[in-house]
N, C-alpha and C positions, 0 to 999 in steps of 0.2 A: 425419391419416392418411398423407398423402404424406410428411411429414417422418419419420414412424416407419419408413419403408422403409429409411432409412439409406443412401440412394444419393447419392453426392457430386454427380453431374451434376444430379440432380433438386433437391437442396438449393440449389445455385447458381442454378438457373433460378427457383426460388421466391423466393430472396433478391433477384434482379435484377428481378422483376416487382413493381413498387410498387403495382400495382392488385390484387394478390392479398392478401386479408385474412390477417393474421398473428396467430392466437390466441396467448395467453400461453404455453400449453403448447408450441407450436411454437417460439416465441421462445426459451424456456428451453433446449430441445434444441439449437437452432442456436447459441446463445451458448456452450453447453458444448462443442460440436464446434469452435467457432472458437478455443477455447483451444489446440487442437493442430493446427488446419487453417488456416494463414495465408490461404488463398484465400477463406475465408468473411468475413474481417474488413472489407475495404473496402466490400463490398456492404451488410453489416449497418449499418455506421457511416453509410452514405449514405441509409438508409431514413428518410423523413420521419415515418413513423408510429410509430417506436420512440422511447420517452421516454429522457431522459438517464439516469434511474435504471436502465432496462433495459440500457442500453449501458455502465453503469459497469464491468462485468467486462472491457471492451475498452479501458479507459482508457489502457493503455500504447501502444496502437496508434492512438490518436486524435490528431488535429491539435490545435494550441494552442487554437483556439476551442471545439472540442468538449470538450476537457479542462476548460476553464474552466466550461462549461455543466454538466458532470458534477459538478464540485466545488460549484457553486452549488446544484444539486439536493440533494446530500448535506447541505449546510449547512441548507437549508430543512427537510429531513427531521429533522435533528438538533434544529432549533429547535422543531419540533412534538413530537418524541418524543426528549427528551434521554436520552443513555446514562447508565448508572450510572458513578460514579467508579471508575476502575480502580486496582488496587493499585499503590502507588508502587514504583519500581525502586530497589533498594538500591545503594549504592556498590560493595560487594563483588560483587554480581551482575553489574554492568556491567563491572567489572574482569575478571571471568571471561570475559565475552563478548569483551573485547579480546584476551585471551590466546588464546582459541579462533580468533578471526578470523585470526591470524597462523599458527596451527598446523593448524587443521581447519575449513575454511569450512562444510562441511555440518553439523558439530557446533554451530558458532556459530549457523547459521540454525535448527537444531532447538531450541536453547535459547531463542532469541527467540520462535519459534512456540509453544513450550510456555508461555512466560510470558504470551502473548496468548490462549492457548486455541485457536490455529489448527491445531494438530496437524501431521500429515505433509503435508497439502495445502498449507498456508502455507509450510512449510519447503521443499517441493519447488518451489513457485512462486518463492521467493527464490533458490534454487540455480540454477534454470533461466533467470533473468532477467539477461542480461549487462549490461543498462543499470543495474542495481542500484536502479531506481526503487522496486520493491516492498520491498527491504531498507530503503531510506530511509524509506518510509512506515511500515514495521513499527517501526523505531527511534523515529520520532516518536510513534507510537501507544503505545510503551512508556514515554514520558515523558522520554526523553533530550533534552538540549539539542541545538541544531543543531551546536555545536562538538563535543560528545561523539560525536554520530552521524557527523560528518565524520571524526573520528579513527578510528572503527570502519571506515568505508568505505575509507579509505586503508590501514588495516591489512590489509585483504583482499589487497592486493598484486596485483590482477588488472588487466585492461586498463582498466576504468573507473577504478581507483585511480591509474593512471598518466596519465590524460587530464585536463588542466587544465579543458578545456571541460565534460567530463562531471561533474567534481566541482562546478564552479560551477552546473551545471544541477540537480544533486541538492540543493545548498544552497538554490537558489531554490525548488525543490519543497517542501522541508521548511519553509521560512519561510512558504509560502503556505497551509499547512494546520494546523489545531489537532489535538491528539492524538485527539480523538473522531472527527473527520472522517477522519484518516489510518487509524484503526482500521477504520472502516466501508469505506473504499476498499480497503484491503489485503485484507479478507475477501471483498469482491466479486470482486476480481481472482483470488484463490485459489480461488474457488468455495465458500467456507464462510461466506457472509454470514449464514446462520441461526445461526452460532455466537455472534453478538453477544449479550451478556447482556440479559435482559429486566428492565425496571424493576419493582420490587416495590411501588411506590406508597407507600413509607414517607416520611413528612414529616421533613425535616431542616431545622431553622431556620438562618437565615443566621448565619454566625459569622466571627470574625476569621480572616484567612488563615493564621495560625499553626496553626490546627486543634486538635483534641483527640484522645485515643485512639479515640473512637468515630466521628470524622469527620476524615479526613486533610485537611491543608491543601493549598493549591494547589501544583502542581509548581513547582520552582525556575524563576525567570524565565530565558528563553532568553538565553544569552550570545551576543553577536555573534561569529562565527567569526573568529579571528585569521588572516585569509587569507594574510598574508605567511608565517605559520608553516605553513599548509596547503600553500602552493606550495613552500615550502622542503622539506617532507617529500616532496612528489611528485618534486621535482628530485633529492633524495637517493636515492629509490628507483630513479629512472631511471638514475642514475650506477652504482648497485650492480647494476642489471639489465643 
């Protein structure tokens, strides 16, 4: 009832009071407001009564230890309730994303979001995240290799693309998550977690990784990024900039 008043000072007081019970409905409202109100984030992340799953939408603003805990919670959820296999990303589709990255970032983010079923919310989250963590997660969720995703992120030509440290941080993030976990996390951050596909309970026998028309094979194994090439591209962009 108090959270429903939508009063910032009251929200912050409730968040800071760890003795105040925090019903799920109140948590959902405060997490949603925290997406646009930075002052809400530290207090919510510091509350000991909130689970890592509840705090997954604030992953970008969490410290290293909390990030790891959130990823572990998502991995546990995935183990209990595996996601359906997502459609494979075709080579021409990714090539189109690369072209858009250099010409129209918003269009590129919209194309990725549409592929994942995240819609405008995911596209807006990627566009508004200067760290490019969400874009990296979305690319991983799409089935790109780390090397391919790194090419896309550098192609954006923004501040993150020109930062060697940021690129390495993004590579580390992408290496640490499987596509199914990256998908869940990206949707939580964008506020569209319910968009994740539901399992249909259909039995699919184990098959050779090469796959068949009715059951796609495993995604291509992730190639290790040629970091010398990555750094060379970053340097070239800096010289041109």
